[in-house]
C-alpha positions, 0 to 999 in steps of 0.5 A: 475389549468390551465384553458387551460389544455387540458389533457384528463381525466383518463378513468374509469376502465372497471368494473366500466362502465355502460356496465359492470354493465348491464352485471352483471344484465343480469347474474342475470337473466341467473343464476336464470334460473339455480338455484334460490339460485345462482341467489340470491347470484349474485343479492346481489353482483350486488346490491352492485356494483350498489350502490357503483361503478357507478356515477348514480343518486339515482333513477337510482340505485333504479330502477336497484335494483328493476329491478334486483329483478324482473328479477330474479323472472321472470327467476326463474319462467320460469325455474320452480325454484319457483314450489313446486317440481315435482309431487308426482310420487308415486301417479302417479305410484300407478295408472295403466290402464287396457286393456281398458284404465281405471285407476286402483289402485293396492292393497296397499302394504308395501314398504321396506322403511316402515319396521323399524329395531329393535333398542332395545339395541342400542344407541338412536343416532344410532336408530334415524339415522337409522329411518331417513334413513328408512324414519321415523321421530323419537321422544324420551322420557325417558322410566322410570317413572322419565320423564328425559330430553334427552340431549346427545342421544349417552348416552342413550339406546333404551328400546322400540320403537313404529313405526307408518307406517301411519304417518311414525314416530317412538317413542323411549323410552330410559334410560341412558346407563348402566341403566336397562330397566323397564318392560314397557314404563314409569315403574320404573327402575329395579335395582338389589338388594343386596343379603346377602353375610355376612359369605360367602367366597369371591368366593361364594359372588362374584358368588351371586353378579354376579347372582344378576346382580351387576357389579363386577367392583363396588366392593371395598374390605377392611379388618376387622383387625388392623394388616392385610391389605385388599387384592387386587382383584387378591389376593382375587381371588387366596385365595377366600376360605380363605377370608370371608365376615364379613360386607357388604354395601349396606344392603340386598335388597337395590338397587344397581345403577350405582353410588353405590359402593359395600363394602365387609369387609373381614376377613381371616382364614383357617381350621388350625386357632383356631379362625374362626369367624369375630370380632364384629366390624371392625378395633377393633381387631388384627388377630395376638395378638402379633401385639397388642402394648398393648398385655402383652404376658401372656398365651392366649388372650381373644379370646382364641388364643395361644400367637403368634396368632395361629402360627404353625411355632413357637419354642415351647421352647421359648415364642411365642411373642419373649419375654425374649430372644427376639429370639422367632418366632411368625410364619406368620406376616404382614409387617409394622404391630405392634409387641410387643417384639423387636427381635422376628422373623416371616415370611410373607405369601410369606416366607420373614423373618421379625423381630420385631423392632422400626419403624419411629414412635418409635413403634415396627413393623415387618420389613425385617430382 
């Protein structure tokens, strides 16, 4: 280094100079008079700048820190930022003066904000938002006797509400959406009970379940025969007087909750069928005896059904199960169900021609001819 170098040092940036930092501290005081929060943020920025940018000694930086803090408090105090707030105007306006200048207090009346709407049947989330908008502090608890914790308010429905206009608070008692409300706050849930629909037609059973308050979407249909598939809900409605309830779950008088599935096991017959009763157990008999792979084709079966399962469309000159010549007709059959005589013919309820022949498993089944 040349000791005789007279090149002037590089000047410091203006924002690192002492005047710039002093101006930043003055800005703290100015902004604190307008907004305490904004002044506090600027003070933090000023403190960072004081300790990082200038080449001040540590005691000068410490003094600038305390000075900026007290400057912020003084400015905020002078502008009223540190006050608790404006006087309660409701108290001042509640008083008036008579003609002689004496203060009088008008009679207490309920303000519109104290009238809380009825949120019974609304979601708990909606009820609490409305209560806050009306100036009430909401509380919540389980309306049932189970004392469950309420976590997701939008999944609960208000059953009861108890407002207190003195403390401007309201207590909401709610149950999970889809649950029935109890008779009173803290009582048991009033779940519907299962009626006895065994022996009823499908149409009658549906009406009884609906009258009992049971959700029809919870119903599952099944068949009771080995050769007849369960109808869909649409098919059961169309032929509701032909399908009978043979078995039900839950049993009579059992509670039906939101997690309960109602099972109806259906049998089918009309006035022309000789057998018009349910089997003793589910999935133990065939509606059409000829569909039984063990059926021997002799005379009548043990249910006194004629050979062919009560068919009214068979040829009386041939055997009803298609034995012998293999060209007999057994009347109405179900696609894919078992049959005993290869070559026998039948029709579905829709009128599609079917023939008895070996299926993929080697056993005789009804298939399209």
